[in-house]
LOMAR-83930 format. One record per residue (C-alpha): residue number from 1; x negated, y negated, z; chain; residue in three letters. Coordinates in Angstrom, 3 decimals, m for minus. Example, Ala and Ser with C-alpha at 12.3 -4.5 7.8 and 13.67 -1.06 7.14 Angstrom:
2
1:m12.300:4.500:7.800:A:ALA $
2:m13.670:1.060:7.140:A:SER $
END
This chain:
604
1:0.118:0.118:0.014:A:MET $
2:m2.681:m2.765:m1.468:A:GLY $
3:0.026:m5.346:m0.946:A:ALA $
4:0.793:m4.811:2.246:A:LEU $
5:m1.973:m7.489:2.985:A:ALA $
6:m0.274:m9.913:1.201:A:ASN $
7:3.005:m9.534:3.486:A:PHE $
8:3.051:m13.085:6.176:A:LYS $
9:6.815:m12.567:7.192:A:THR $
10:9.260:m10.025:7.956:A:ILE $
11:11.482:m11.390:5.204:A:PRO $
12:9.189:m10.984:2.817:A:GLU $
13:8.095:m7.402:3.672:A:LEU $
14:12.035:m6.608:3.412:A:PHE $
15:12.229:m7.722:0.167:A:LYS $
16:9.309:m6.024:m1.351:A:TYR $
17:10.038:m2.518:0.369:A:MET $
18:13.714:m2.528:m0.750:A:THR $
19:13.007:m3.216:m4.150:A:LEU $
20:10.206:m1.506:m4.317:A:GLU $
21:11.762:2.024:m2.820:A:TYR $
22:15.370:0.799:m3.811:A:GLY $
23:16.816:0.894:m7.551:A:LYS $
24:18.517:4.237:m7.575:A:GLY $
25:15.367:5.910:m6.028:A:LYS $
26:16.973:8.708:m3.372:A:THR $
27:14.084:8.312:m0.816:A:LYS $
28:15.746:7.472:2.714:A:PRO $
29:15.149:4.349:4.589:A:ALA $
30:16.876:5.789:7.444:A:LEU $
31:18.387:8.555:8.975:A:MET $
32:21.704:8.682:11.177:A:GLU $
33:23.645:11.483:13.205:A:LYS $
34:27.202:11.291:11.877:A:ARG $
35:29.557:13.538:12.352:A:SER $
36:27.211:16.753:13.638:A:GLY $
37:24.514:16.127:11.041:A:LYS $
38:22.036:13.970:9.727:A:TYR $
39:22.962:11.859:6.729:A:GLU $
40:20.504:9.247:4.877:A:ASN $
41:20.678:6.086:4.253:A:ILE $
42:18.666:4.595:0.801:A:SER $
43:16.487:1.383:0.889:A:TYR $
44:19.263:0.074:m1.770:A:ASP $
45:22.279:0.407:0.780:A:GLU $
46:19.723:m0.715:3.380:A:LEU $
47:19.235:m3.794:0.913:A:PHE $
48:23.214:m3.786:0.603:A:GLU $
49:24.742:m3.984:4.095:A:GLN $
50:21.913:m6.303:5.162:A:THR $
51:22.621:m8.712:2.696:A:GLU $
52:26.672:m8.933:2.956:A:LEU $
53:26.096:m9.401:6.725:A:PHE $
54:23.855:m12.120:6.183:A:ALA $
55:26.280:m13.990:4.062:A:LEU $
56:28.708:m13.081:6.178:A:GLY $
57:26.472:m14.589:9.358:A:LEU $
58:26.169:m17.688:7.099:A:ALA $
59:29.571:m18.380:6.663:A:THR $
60:29.931:m18.039:10.018:A:LEU $
61:27.191:m21.301:10.266:A:GLY $
62:24.383:m19.681:10.667:A:VAL $
63:21.485:m21.140:9.491:A:LYS $
64:17.625:m21.487:9.648:A:LYS $
65:15.881:m21.678:13.000:A:ASP $
66:19.386:m20.643:14.906:A:ASP $
67:19.168:m18.170:17.490:A:LYS $
68:21.627:m14.812:17.297:A:VAL $
69:21.229:m12.363:20.086:A:ALA $
70:21.631:m8.660:19.522:A:MET $
71:23.050:m5.874:22.241:A:ILE $
72:23.056:m2.583:20.744:A:SER $
73:21.416:0.682:21.118:A:GLU $
74:19.214:1.986:18.275:A:ASN $
75:21.314:2.626:15.188:A:ARG $
76:21.252:1.508:11.440:A:PRO $
77:23.731:m1.323:12.375:A:GLU $
78:20.312:m2.810:14.290:A:TRP $
79:18.449:m2.988:11.535:A:VAL $
80:20.571:m5.089:9.256:A:TYR $
81:21.255:m7.503:11.527:A:THR $
82:17.375:m8.090:12.569:A:ASP $
83:16.632:m8.342:8.985:A:MET $
84:20.093:m10.290:8.036:A:ALA $
85:19.227:m12.842:10.745:A:ILE $
86:15.533:m13.240:9.820:A:LEU $
87:16.662:m13.102:5.905:A:GLY $
88:18.279:m16.344:6.865:A:LEU $
89:15.288:m18.084:8.501:A:GLY $
90:17.530:m17.488:12.034:A:ALA $
91:15.777:m16.602:14.974:A:ILE $
92:17.031:m12.823:16.836:A:ASP $
93:17.273:m12.653:20.481:A:VAL $
94:17.613:m8.640:21.398:A:PRO $
95:18.751:m7.483:24.743:A:LEU $
96:18.573:m3.955:26.647:A:TYR $
97:21.553:m2.577:26.023:A:PRO $
98:21.363:m1.848:30.446:A:ILE $
99:21.493:m5.644:30.814:A:SER $
100:23.968:m6.794:33.058:A:THR $
101:26.428:m9.523:32.580:A:ALA $
102:24.566:m11.851:34.784:A:ASP $
103:21.547:m11.219:32.935:A:THR $
104:23.204:m11.744:30.035:A:VAL $
105:24.617:m14.766:30.434:A:GLN $
106:21.453:m16.236:31.746:A:PHE $
107:19.645:m14.859:28.386:A:ILE $
108:22.364:m16.260:25.986:A:LEU $
109:22.256:m19.528:27.543:A:ASP $
110:18.450:m20.081:28.065:A:ASN $
111:17.999:m19.209:24.502:A:SER $
112:21.194:m21.211:23.109:A:GLU $
113:22.113:m18.672:21.497:A:SER $
114:25.092:m19.600:18.536:A:VAL $
115:26.416:m16.084:18.241:A:GLY $
116:25.695:m12.078:19.590:A:VAL $
117:25.778:m8.842:17.595:A:VAL $
118:27.069:m6.199:20.022:A:VAL $
119:27.825:m2.619:19.570:A:SER $
120:30.918:m1.368:21.223:A:ASN $
121:33.708:m2.749:23.360:A:LYS $
122:31.326:m2.170:26.387:A:PHE $
123:28.994:m4.760:25.726:A:HIS $
124:31.617:m7.139:24.306:A:LEU $
125:33.428:m7.557:27.687:A:ASN $
126:30.256:m8.139:29.564:A:LYS $
127:29.834:m11.254:27.154:A:VAL $
128:33.558:m11.827:27.493:A:LEU $
129:33.054:m11.720:31.286:A:LYS $
130:30.224:m14.970:30.601:A:VAL $
131:31.407:m16.351:28.183:A:LYS $
132:32.942:m19.495:29.707:A:LYS $
133:29.111:m20.612:31.060:A:HIS $
134:27.847:m20.662:27.268:A:LEU $
135:27.884:m23.882:25.589:A:ARG $
136:26.140:m22.562:22.276:A:LYS $
137:28.339:m19.718:21.778:A:LEU $
138:30.492:m19.763:18.760:A:LYS $
139:31.050:m16.215:18.202:A:PHE $
140:31.090:m12.829:18.887:A:ILE $
141:30.654:m9.480:16.451:A:ILE $
142:31.330:m5.784:17.022:A:VAL $
143:29.245:m3.075:15.396:A:MET $
144:32.267:m0.545:16.056:A:ASN $
145:35.343:m0.764:14.579:A:ASP $
146:37.847:m2.500:17.010:A:ILE $
147:41.448:m4.149:16.833:A:ASP $
148:40.121:m7.962:16.802:A:THR $
149:43.404:m8.958:17.391:A:ASP $
150:43.047:m8.257:21.134:A:GLU $
151:40.800:m10.970:21.487:A:TYR $
152:40.329:m14.541:20.539:A:GLU $
153:39.229:m15.991:16.713:A:ASP $
154:36.132:m16.315:17.401:A:ASP $
155:35.472:m12.201:17.890:A:VAL $
156:35.121:m10.413:14.431:A:TYR $
157:33.866:m6.500:13.736:A:THR $
158:30.640:m6.394:11.921:A:PHE $
159:32.759:m5.335:8.415:A:LYS $
160:34.828:m8.077:8.883:A:GLN $
161:31.671:m10.226:8.912:A:VAL $
162:30.306:m8.289:5.348:A:GLN $
163:33.473:m8.833:3.973:A:GLU $
164:33.156:m12.460:4.593:A:LYS $
165:29.533:m11.941:2.633:A:GLY $
166:31.045:m10.173:m0.133:A:ARG $
167:33.611:m13.265:m0.987:A:ALA $
168:30.420:m15.257:m0.779:A:PHE $
169:28.577:m13.532:m2.724:A:LYS $
170:31.108:m13.846:m5.402:A:ASN $
171:30.609:m17.557:m5.222:A:GLU $
172:26.447:m17.295:m4.874:A:GLU $
173:25.181:m14.466:m5.865:A:PRO $
174:21.396:m15.047:m5.463:A:ASP $
175:21.649:m16.739:m1.986:A:TYR $
176:20.185:m13.980:0.009:A:PHE $
177:17.218:m13.249:m2.594:A:ILE $
178:16.288:m16.984:m2.111:A:HIS $
179:16.864:m16.860:1.297:A:ALA $
180:14.289:m14.418:2.050:A:LEU $
181:11.717:m17.057:0.939:A:ASP $
182:13.035:m19.398:3.446:A:ARG $
183:10.705:m18.267:6.733:A:ALA $
184:7.196:m19.139:7.150:A:ASN $
185:4.844:m17.415:8.915:A:GLU $
186:4.216:m19.996:12.001:A:GLU $
187:8.260:m19.932:12.098:A:ASP $
188:9.457:m18.328:15.147:A:LEU $
189:10.766:m14.818:14.380:A:CYS $
190:12.143:m13.761:17.857:A:THR $
191:12.488:m14.734:21.452:A:LEU $
192:11.988:m11.534:23.294:A:ILE $
193:12.864:m11.900:27.146:A:TYR $
194:10.640:m9.816:29.788:A:THR $
195:11.937:m9.320:32.760:A:SER $
196:8.595:m8.572:34.802:A:GLY $
197:9.034:m7.511:38.172:A:THR $
198:10.180:m10.534:39.574:A:THR $
199:12.093:m13.677:38.908:A:GLY $
200:14.175:m14.642:35.976:A:GLU $
201:13.439:m13.442:32.535:A:PRO $
202:11.214:m15.355:30.403:A:LYS $
203:12.121:m15.617:26.555:A:GLY $
204:8.486:m14.887:24.814:A:VAL $
205:7.928:m16.596:21.773:A:MET $
206:7.008:m14.729:18.843:A:LEU $
207:6.269:m15.899:15.264:A:THR $
208:6.323:m13.837:12.215:A:HIS $
209:2.199:m14.220:12.135:A:LYS $
210:2.327:m12.069:15.013:A:ASN $
211:4.328:m9.476:14.507:A:LEU $
212:2.858:m9.018:10.700:A:MET $
213:m0.654:m9.726:11.794:A:SER $
214:m0.411:m6.587:14.591:A:ASN $
215:0.939:m4.564:11.865:A:VAL $
216:m1.640:m5.085:9.309:A:HIS $
217:m4.180:m4.493:12.176:A:SER $
218:m2.315:m0.862:13.408:A:VAL $
219:m2.696:m0.094:9.489:A:HIS $
220:m6.264:m0.046:9.449:A:GLN $
221:m6.436:1.984:12.338:A:VAL $
222:m3.870:4.884:11.953:A:ILE $
223:m2.979:6.065:8.966:A:HIS $
224:0.649:6.478:7.919:A:VAL $
225:2.437:6.482:4.804:A:ASP $
226:5.760:7.498:2.472:A:GLU $
227:5.856:10.991:3.274:A:THR $
228:6.065:10.302:6.748:A:ASP $
229:9.168:10.539:8.934:A:VAL $
230:9.382:8.951:12.338:A:PHE $
231:11.785:9.898:14.999:A:LEU $
232:13.123:6.692:16.843:A:SER $
233:14.789:6.712:20.613:A:PHE $
234:13.280:4.064:22.815:A:LEU $
235:15.100:0.701:22.893:A:PRO $
236:14.400:m1.378:19.441:A:LEU $
237:14.923:m4.461:21.533:A:CYS $
238:11.662:m3.312:23.642:A:HIS $
239:8.547:m4.766:21.478:A:VAL $
240:6.544:m1.361:21.136:A:PHE $
241:9.705:0.293:19.195:A:GLU $
242:10.316:m2.788:17.199:A:ARG $
243:6.462:m2.822:16.142:A:MET $
244:5.183:0.572:16.424:A:ALA $
245:8.483:2.328:15.467:A:GLY $
246:10.379:m0.055:13.446:A:TYR $
247:8.032:m2.650:11.425:A:TYR $
248:4.978:m0.198:11.137:A:PHE $
249:6.056:2.450:9.256:A:PRO $
250:8.760:0.478:7.890:A:PHE $
251:6.015:m1.470:5.912:A:SER $
252:4.350:2.453:4.895:A:ALA $
253:7.502:2.909:3.148:A:GLY $
254:8.278:5.851:5.800:A:THR $
255:12.122:6.992:6.625:A:THR $
256:13.187:6.214:10.190:A:ILE $
257:15.366:8.714:11.937:A:ALA $
258:17.492:7.436:15.021:A:TYR $
259:17.598:9.944:17.808:A:ALA $
260:21.225:10.011:19.916:A:GLU $
261:19.788:9.830:23.016:A:GLY $
262:16.775:10.665:25.637:A:ILE $
263:19.163:13.647:26.389:A:GLU $
264:19.759:14.868:22.758:A:LYS $
265:15.754:14.802:22.098:A:ILE $
266:14.799:18.058:22.311:A:ALA $
267:17.720:19.246:19.519:A:SER $
268:17.364:15.906:17.219:A:ASN $
269:12.915:16.384:17.037:A:LEU $
270:14.018:20.454:16.058:A:LEU $
271:16.749:18.290:13.221:A:GLU $
272:14.788:15.986:12.288:A:VAL $
273:11.365:17.295:11.876:A:LYS $
274:9.673:14.252:12.798:A:PRO $
275:5.705:13.583:11.768:A:THR $
276:5.718:10.915:14.064:A:VAL $
277:7.061:9.087:16.916:A:MET $
278:6.658:6.839:19.615:A:THR $
279:7.511:7.470:23.256:A:ALA $
280:6.299:6.823:26.712:A:VAL $
281:5.135:8.847:29.148:A:PRO $
282:7.811:9.916:30.926:A:ARG $
283:9.320:11.547:28.061:A:LEU $
284:5.828:13.692:28.376:A:PHE $
285:6.360:14.460:31.807:A:GLU $
286:9.895:15.986:31.240:A:ARG $
287:8.945:17.849:28.626:A:MET $
288:5.890:19.388:30.476:A:TYR $
289:8.049:20.158:33.739:A:ALA $
290:10.537:21.912:31.266:A:LYS $
291:7.778:23.913:29.893:A:ILE $
292:6.438:24.786:33.237:A:ILE $
293:9.655:26.018:34.928:A:ARG $
294:10.725:27.821:32.261:A:LYS $
295:7.533:29.824:32.710:A:MET $
296:7.299:30.158:36.319:A:GLU $
297:10.547:32.090:35.366:A:LYS $
298:8.610:35.143:33.392:A:GLU $
299:6.996:37.802:34.363:A:PRO $
300:3.234:37.580:36.033:A:PRO $
301:1.975:39.116:32.784:A:LYS $
302:3.227:36.777:30.438:A:LYS $
303:2.348:33.721:32.887:A:ARG $
304:m1.142:34.620:33.058:A:LYS $
305:m0.822:35.107:29.478:A:ILE $
306:0.413:31.100:29.283:A:PHE $
307:m2.493:30.173:31.776:A:ASP $
308:m4.698:32.076:29.815:A:TRP $
309:m3.805:30.508:26.171:A:SER $
310:m3.992:26.817:27.670:A:ILE $
311:m7.152:27.116:29.206:A:ASN $
312:m8.957:28.527:26.202:A:VAL $
313:m7.132:25.866:24.188:A:SER $
314:m8.605:23.337:26.269:A:LYS $
315:m11.482:24.079:26.334:A:GLU $
316:m11.963:24.543:22.221:A:TRP $
317:m10.623:21.147:22.098:A:HIS $
318:m13.030:19.583:24.261:A:ARG $
319:m15.556:20.824:22.198:A:LEU $
320:m13.874:20.158:19.023:A:LYS $
321:m13.619:16.495:20.398:A:ARG $
322:m17.406:16.043:21.801:A:GLU $
323:m18.703:16.910:18.376:A:GLY $
324:m20.498:20.273:19.546:A:ARG $
325:m19.936:23.156:18.238:A:SER $
326:m17.347:26.375:18.507:A:ILE $
327:m18.803:29.345:19.271:A:PRO $
328:m17.318:32.555:17.086:A:ILE $
329:m16.224:33.815:20.856:A:SER $
330:m14.049:31.180:21.450:A:LEU $
331:m12.422:30.284:17.847:A:ASN $
332:m11.332:34.024:17.840:A:LEU $
333:m9.678:33.088:21.349:A:LYS $
334:m8.249:29.879:20.170:A:TYR $
335:m6.761:32.026:17.220:A:LYS $
336:m5.330:34.666:19.656:A:THR $
337:m3.516:31.696:22.038:A:ALA $
338:m2.648:29.870:18.927:A:LYS $
339:m0.518:33.236:18.170:A:LYS $
340:0.738:33.735:21.685:A:LEU $
341:1.557:30.971:23.370:A:VAL $
342:0.432:27.705:21.131:A:LEU $
343:2.653:27.647:18.445:A:ASP $
344:5.523:28.704:20.132:A:LYS $
345:4.953:24.944:22.182:A:LEU $
346:4.137:23.164:18.885:A:TYR $
347:7.136:24.241:17.153:A:ALA $
348:9.490:22.451:20.009:A:ILE $
349:8.295:19.534:18.214:A:THR $
350:9.580:20.413:15.042:A:GLY $
351:7.258:22.276:13.338:A:GLY $
352:5.762:18.739:11.552:A:ARG $
353:4.334:16.379:14.378:A:LEU $
354:1.148:14.744:13.305:A:ARG $
355:1.055:12.908:16.436:A:PHE $
356:2.813:10.993:19.284:A:PHE $
357:2.058:7.039:19.678:A:VAL $
358:2.421:6.886:23.431:A:SER $
359:2.797:3.093:25.420:A:GLY $
360:4.585:1.612:28.427:A:GLY $
361:2.568:2.654:30.916:A:ALA $
362:m0.075:4.670:31.517:A:ALA $
363:m0.344:8.451:29.975:A:LEU $
364:m1.974:10.476:32.838:A:PRO $
365:m5.213:12.410:31.608:A:ARG $
366:m3.896:16.087:32.625:A:ASP $
367:m0.633:15.375:30.672:A:LEU $
368:m2.838:14.088:27.089:A:GLY $
369:m5.013:17.017:27.574:A:GLU $
370:m2.162:19.520:28.099:A:PHE $
371:m0.352:18.592:25.165:A:PHE $
372:m3.288:18.775:23.408:A:GLU $
373:m3.630:22.451:23.839:A:ALA $
374:m0.787:22.763:22.798:A:ALA $
375:m1.619:21.415:19.407:A:GLY $
376:0.648:18.033:19.924:A:ILE $
377:m1.697:14.967:19.930:A:LEU $
378:m0.863:12.084:21.752:A:ILE $
379:m2.071:8.522:20.912:A:ILE $
380:m1.715:5.872:23.599:A:GLU $
381:m1.776:2.470:22.987:A:GLY $
382:m2.082:m0.576:25.380:A:TYR $
383:m0.444:m4.144:24.916:A:GLY $
384:2.164:m6.253:26.230:A:LEU $
385:5.309:m8.301:25.080:A:THR $
386:3.239:m11.530:24.671:A:GLU $
387:0.541:m9.907:22.312:A:THR $
388:3.248:m8.792:19.536:A:SER $
389:2.449:m5.942:21.418:A:PRO $
390:m0.880:m3.770:20.605:A:VAL $
391:m4.245:m4.774:21.530:A:LEU $
392:m6.019:m1.658:21.897:A:THR $
393:m5.216:1.818:20.855:A:CYS $
394:m6.827:5.260:20.418:A:ASN $
395:m7.119:6.742:16.642:A:ARG $
396:m6.117:10.174:15.523:A:GLU $
397:m10.062:11.365:15.352:A:ASN $
398:m11.684:8.712:18.259:A:ASP $
399:m9.398:8.917:21.382:A:TYR $
400:m9.903:9.766:24.836:A:LYS $
401:m7.378:10.801:27.433:A:PHE $
402:m7.614:8.557:30.526:A:GLY $
403:m7.799:5.364:27.845:A:SER $
404:m5.558:3.515:26.031:A:PRO $
405:m8.242:2.910:23.491:A:GLY $
406:m10.663:0.413:21.938:A:LYS $
407:m9.412:m2.722:20.483:A:VAL $
408:m7.596:m3.324:17.100:A:ILE $
409:m9.211:m5.006:14.319:A:PRO $
410:m8.268:m8.673:14.414:A:GLY $
411:m7.997:m9.152:18.369:A:VAL $
412:m10.499:m9.675:20.700:A:GLU $
413:m10.524:m8.835:24.919:A:LEU $
414:m12.826:m9.660:27.254:A:LYS $
415:m13.281:m8.971:31.050:A:ILE $
416:m12.901:m12.217:33.298:A:ALA $
417:m14.902:m12.340:36.394:A:SER $
418:m12.479:m11.089:38.342:A:ASP $
419:m11.786:m7.900:36.491:A:GLY $
420:m8.841:m9.177:34.550:A:GLU $
421:m7.972:m8.758:30.830:A:ILE $
422:m8.038:m11.498:28.801:A:LEU $
423:m6.774:m11.486:24.680:A:ALA $
424:m7.034:m13.730:21.847:A:ALA $
425:m5.957:m13.485:18.304:A:GLY $
426:m3.298:m14.083:15.685:A:PRO $
427:m0.734:m12.329:17.813:A:ASN $
428:m0.489:m13.619:20.651:A:ILE $
429:2.499:m15.491:21.467:A:MET $
430:3.345:m18.896:20.831:A:GLN $
431:4.445:m19.292:24.546:A:GLY $
432:7.786:m18.806:26.920:A:TYR $
433:10.628:m20.510:25.840:A:TYR $
434:11.470:m23.637:27.838:A:LYS $
435:9.119:m22.721:30.688:A:ASN $
436:5.899:m24.680:30.587:A:LYS $
437:5.058:m23.769:33.837:A:LYS $
438:4.922:m20.160:33.419:A:GLU $
439:3.017:m20.335:29.778:A:THR $
440:0.510:m22.428:31.222:A:GLU $
441:m0.258:m20.119:33.884:A:ALA $
442:m0.897:m17.354:31.618:A:VAL $
443:m2.456:m19.205:28.428:A:MET $
444:m5.898:m20.526:29.496:A:LYS $
445:m8.580:m22.015:27.165:A:ASP $
446:m7.184:m20.152:23.974:A:GLY $
447:m6.645:m16.545:26.233:A:TRP $
448:m3.976:m15.050:27.215:A:PHE $
449:m4.600:m13.625:30.616:A:HIS $
450:m2.612:m10.122:30.743:A:THR $
451:m2.310:m9.992:34.864:A:GLY $
452:m4.600:m6.347:34.129:A:ASP $
453:m7.295:m5.357:35.494:A:ILE $
454:m10.079:m3.033:33.813:A:GLY $
455:m13.069:m2.435:31.918:A:VAL $
456:m15.153:m1.474:29.078:A:PHE $
457:m16.845:2.018:29.255:A:ASP $
458:m20.116:2.859:27.588:A:ALA $
459:m18.207:3.790:24.222:A:GLU $
460:m16.152:0.774:24.022:A:GLY $
461:m12.834:2.509:25.190:A:PHE $
462:m10.801:0.202:27.584:A:LEU $
463:m10.367:1.821:31.182:A:ILE $
464:m7.018:0.000:33.239:A:ILE $
465:m6.569:0.234:36.789:A:THR $
466:m3.903:m1.636:37.624:A:ASP $
467:m1.891:m5.010:37.325:A:ARG $
468:m3.636:m7.399:39.074:A:LYS $
469:m0.718:m8.330:41.094:A:LYS $
470:0.019:m4.349:42.465:A:ASN $
471:m3.341:m4.218:44.155:A:LEU $
472:m3.201:m4.150:47.857:A:PHE $
473:m5.226:m4.298:50.963:A:LYS $
474:m5.287:m2.224:53.568:A:THR $
475:m5.581:m3.715:57.183:A:THR $
476:m8.992:m1.776:57.102:A:GLY $
477:m10.133:m4.107:54.486:A:GLY $
478:m9.978:m1.661:52.043:A:LYS $
479:m8.625:m2.343:48.163:A:TYR $
480:m6.317:0.097:46.387:A:VAL $
481:m4.921:0.476:42.496:A:ALA $
482:m1.610:2.155:43.689:A:PRO $
483:m0.903:2.683:39.704:A:THR $
484:m3.365:5.707:39.143:A:PRO $
485:m2.395:7.735:42.547:A:ILE $
486:1.072:7.316:41.710:A:GLU $
487:0.375:8.662:37.788:A:ASN $
488:m1.578:11.030:39.684:A:MET $
489:1.268:12.331:41.923:A:PHE $
490:3.800:12.337:39.185:A:LEU $
491:1.995:15.245:37.676:A:ALA $
492:3.468:17.357:40.089:A:SER $
493:7.051:19.383:38.902:A:LYS $
494:8.491:18.739:42.611:A:TYR $
495:7.583:14.828:41.856:A:ILE $
496:10.565:12.560:39.855:A:GLU $
497:9.253:9.017:40.682:A:GLN $
498:6.727:7.751:43.547:A:PHE $
499:5.795:4.761:44.666:A:VAL $
500:2.799:3.712:46.983:A:LEU $
501:3.297:1.908:50.218:A:ILE $
502:0.142:0.194:51.829:A:GLY $
503:m0.121:m3.570:51.142:A:ASP $
504:m1.224:m5.144:54.430:A:ARG $
505:m0.584:m1.639:56.255:A:ARG $
506:m2.791:0.639:58.186:A:MET $
507:m2.844:3.073:56.114:A:TYR $
508:m0.928:4.687:52.762:A:ILE $
509:2.352:6.090:52.637:A:THR $
510:4.753:6.718:49.824:A:ALA $
511:8.490:6.737:49.059:A:LEU $
512:9.070:9.890:46.877:A:ILE $
513:12.188:10.671:44.349:A:VAL $
514:12.165:14.580:43.806:A:PRO $
515:12.850:16.672:41.206:A:ASP $
516:16.027:18.004:42.823:A:PHE $
517:16.191:20.554:39.848:A:GLU $
518:12.434:21.565:40.780:A:ALA $
519:13.683:21.639:44.453:A:LEU $
520:16.468:23.371:43.887:A:LYS $
521:14.747:26.279:42.055:A:GLU $
522:11.887:26.260:44.965:A:TYR $
523:14.712:26.605:47.534:A:ALA $
524:16.542:29.368:45.795:A:ASP $
525:13.472:31.126:45.173:A:ALA $
526:12.309:31.073:49.152:A:HIS $
527:16.352:31.663:50.244:A:ARG $
528:16.246:28.229:51.987:A:ILE $
529:19.992:28.026:52.323:A:PRO $
530:21.256:24.228:51.614:A:TYR $
531:25.074:22.937:50.728:A:LYS $
532:24.159:20.265:48.061:A:ASP $
533:20.620:18.974:46.437:A:PRO $
534:21.007:15.737:48.951:A:LYS $
535:20.493:18.161:52.217:A:GLU $
536:17.003:19.450:50.459:A:LEU $
537:15.066:16.281:51.260:A:VAL $
538:16.028:16.438:55.055:A:LYS $
539:15.049:20.003:55.102:A:LEU $
540:11.308:20.964:57.287:A:LYS $
541:10.208:23.508:54.836:A:GLN $
542:11.032:20.790:51.820:A:ILE $
543:8.685:18.625:53.634:A:GLU $
544:6.347:21.599:54.569:A:GLU $
545:5.948:22.679:50.772:A:MET $
546:5.599:18.569:49.492:A:LEU $
547:2.469:18.547:52.404:A:ASN $
548:0.838:21.012:50.659:A:LYS $
549:1.250:19.786:46.838:A:GLU $
550:0.233:16.718:47.812:A:LEU $
551:m2.779:17.823:49.713:A:ALA $
552:m3.619:19.412:46.517:A:GLN $
553:m3.561:16.483:44.025:A:PHE $
554:m5.244:13.499:46.994:A:GLN $
555:m7.887:16.021:47.755:A:LYS $
556:m10.442:14.249:45.673:A:ASN $
557:m9.040:10.530:46.736:A:LEU $
558:m11.301:8.961:48.883:A:ALA $
559:m9.907:8.667:52.256:A:ASN $
560:m8.199:5.464:52.562:A:PHE $
561:m6.687:6.582:49.383:A:GLU $
562:m5.053:8.963:50.706:A:ARG $
563:m1.134:9.058:51.078:A:VAL $
564:m0.442:10.101:55.311:A:ARG $
565:3.067:10.114:55.754:A:LYS $
566:5.872:10.307:53.114:A:PHE $
567:9.679:9.574:52.875:A:THR $
568:11.859:11.599:50.388:A:LEU $
569:14.768:9.946:48.789:A:LEU $
570:18.214:11.139:48.364:A:ASP $
571:18.995:8.945:44.904:A:LYS $
572:16.294:7.657:42.270:A:PRO $
573:15.165:4.532:41.812:A:PHE $
574:17.687:2.343:38.913:A:SER $
575:17.983:m0.332:36.648:A:VAL $
576:21.260:m0.945:37.875:A:GLU $
577:20.446:m1.262:41.482:A:ASP $
578:17.628:m3.770:40.623:A:GLY $
579:14.524:m1.474:41.658:A:GLU $
580:13.570:m0.930:38.213:A:LEU $
581:13.187:m3.372:35.297:A:THR $
582:14.538:m2.480:31.997:A:PRO $
583:11.362:m0.986:30.408:A:LYS $
584:11.513:1.080:34.037:A:LEU $
585:8.330:m0.485:35.604:A:SER $
586:8.869:m0.571:39.680:A:VAL $
587:9.712:m3.547:41.652:A:ARG $
588:7.856:m3.023:44.203:A:ARG $
589:8.915:m6.231:46.063:A:LYS $
590:12.870:m4.845:45.955:A:VAL $
591:11.994:m1.471:46.791:A:ILE $
592:9.881:m2.179:49.840:A:GLU $
593:12.683:m5.005:51.152:A:GLU $
594:15.823:m2.082:50.429:A:ARG $
595:14.023:0.778:51.986:A:TYR $
596:11.914:m1.411:54.714:A:ARG $
597:13.789:0.829:57.954:A:ASP $
598:12.291:4.190:56.071:A:LEU $
599:8.941:2.511:55.198:A:ILE $
600:8.333:0.588:59.331:A:ASP $
601:9.582:4.286:60.659:A:GLU $
602:6.451:5.847:58.722:A:MET $
603:4.232:3.382:60.630:A:TYR $
604:5.395:3.853:64.000:A:LYS $
END
């Protein structure tokens, strides 16, 4: 795709790709599950649906530099809406579908959005609940078919807006194709609100140049082309999926299929048979836990073969990674292991997967090594919403587990005297919308302060130790980085969520949300009676088992880093309760406040 380097805006990219792969060609741009099976959406249909919607938006008064918000799960209409808004030279404001009515009100008001496109009645009702507070809002569009007669005149369905567009096209057939040239690379493309772990959401201002520069850079280190099929399930409103699972593959002429949700990922992998997929470590933790639980139900002989196969493969891949010669005897063992176990594990991805791309949080080293042994390569990267997002990533043939890789072309990184990672380049945001104070706090002398602490190793791989604000200091004067320790414990099949406590405390403790399925299996296997899963967290036998589990995991930690006491919780931390951000990052202050009594009990 030699012409890729010439694309400076998203609409320019859209125009070229739909012409290149359209004109009656059968190659699908998107795939969606309809009536129980995946159906293809051609590049021609993608252009037509987008054009009609864009023209419909124009009849509603949307013009260059207007903001239009979006609240929807991943689906083709998300792409039509995004490309339609940007195609008019306007700016889109994507929101998480799990956003509360209060968050919706704040973002729509702060962004001064003139309209909002929602996927269904549930999200429509959230907007209607706060509509009277939204000064600039002129219209609401619902992707699903609903009876708009039940609502005021400013509520439309997606198809109704497209019909307006169809009538407009009859009058001005070339309006949209010319509109695609309106945007300039320096123009604001999107406002992505990042919730952070404290305070109100901040609108990250990203230009077309910010995003397209990142697309170009990633193409130089990760190869994808028109033969690839992506499976998309991370929220498109998040910059990681939007760039790595949408703009990046789209710019290579790939096909993007939409998963039905995390609970259907396993079956969707087998149906779509993707070659590439973006994901977060939580997905791999779930996959790993499911594989291990299944193996533990097998006879001892089969478990022994499984463990042998994984260990043989780990050694084979380690030698390959280090560029060392592999002994003939190990090659023979590896071939046997593939036949007995590894090929069956690889098959759960659909049988065509080249690699996963992992982001959003640190990938535990053990997890990366396990899946590599199973023939499933996970390429980890690192970035932030403010950096469009990729700063570093591993490569297919140059990767290191425990690191998010090397700096990508066009980006500069340096480590400040206090260990903070600083970034510069064409992908760095323009600032936070209408928030000069917060912008000045992170943008200094042309460098964006990431808030992450890290170092580069001798080979140029970045090693991130923690968030700067997460570091805490015990009363013994020792600094502890909680995230790596938490990630280590999350490798336990019995642990679902894990929050370390210890700032200004004498020693380290933890709040643990267990994997209730794993606990039930343990209790049943050891004939431990219980009435319901919540009762399990109160049982002494369960506490003793987890004590032993923690002891195994933390034997290599420094004494001051070890968890001395823990409390088991009977329900998970959630976004709805304000304990997690929409990106599923822990809000430590909220959790410490909410569970203060339980925490204080551990320090008595």
